[in-house]
N, C-alpha and C positions, 0 to 999 in steps of 0.2 A: 504494500500500500504506500510505502514511503516513496517509491519510484514515481508514483502518480500523485503524490501529495494528497492522499485521501484521508479524511477523518472518519474512522469507522470504529465500531465496537465489536469485538469478537466474543461471542457467547457460545459455549458448548452446552448442548442439550443435557448431557450427563451432569454437568455442574449445576445447571438450573434445577433439575428434578431432585438432585441429592442435597442441595443447599439453596432452596428457592429464595429465602429472605435476603441472604447476603448477595446473591447474584442479581436479584431484582433491584436491590438498593444501589448496587454499583451501576447497573444499566440506567436507572432513573437519574442518578447523579451525572452520568455521561450525557444524558439527554437534557440535563438541567431541569428536571421535573421533580416535584415534591413526592415524598413517600406517601402512600395510601395503604392502609392495612387491607383494603379490599383486593389488593394485588395477590394476596395469598389465598383468597377465597373466591376467586373469579367464577368458579363453578356454581356458586350459590346465587348468581345474579338472577333477577327477575326478567331481565332483558331477553328477548328471544335470540336463540343462536341460529343464525342463518347460514349454515355450512354443512357439507356432507359429513363432517366429523363431529356432528352434534353429540353423539354418545361419548366420544373421547373428551370433548370440552367439558361435559357435565361430570366426568370422573375426576377432574382436577389433574394435578401433576402426578405422574406415577412412573415407577422405574422398571416395570416389567417389560418394556420394549427396548431397553438399552442394548445397542449393538445388534439387534435382530436383523435389520435390513442387510447387513453384510453377508448373511448366509442365504439370501434368496437367489434362486436361479433366474435365468431369463434376462430381461432388461437391466435388472439390478446388478447382475453379474457383470454385464458389459460396463456399467458405470463404475463398478468396483475396480475392474481392470484398468479403465481409463484414468482413474483417480488414485491408483495404488500408492504412489509415493506420498501424496497428501494424506491419505487415510492412515498410512503407517506412521507418518509424522505426528498425527493427531491421536495415535494410540488405538485405532480401530482394528488393526490387523495383528494384534498381539497373539 
């Protein structure tokens, strides 16, 4: 990102689901937004969830899917091969 002078925030899903409050606080700080305790209970919102992943949103954060996509065949396997170096660097191919 420095080569292009980009300002970005790198967040790993694993870190988010294993330590949500700390990760969300860091993200909101980066975005210059105030903390709101509702960030930790988003699944309890009365607002309608208009997405195909409705069931997942309503479950809240969970760790049961960690690193599962790496082992799927088909298109995911092609993506894994194409991104092998980056996935290894991020610890997904241990």
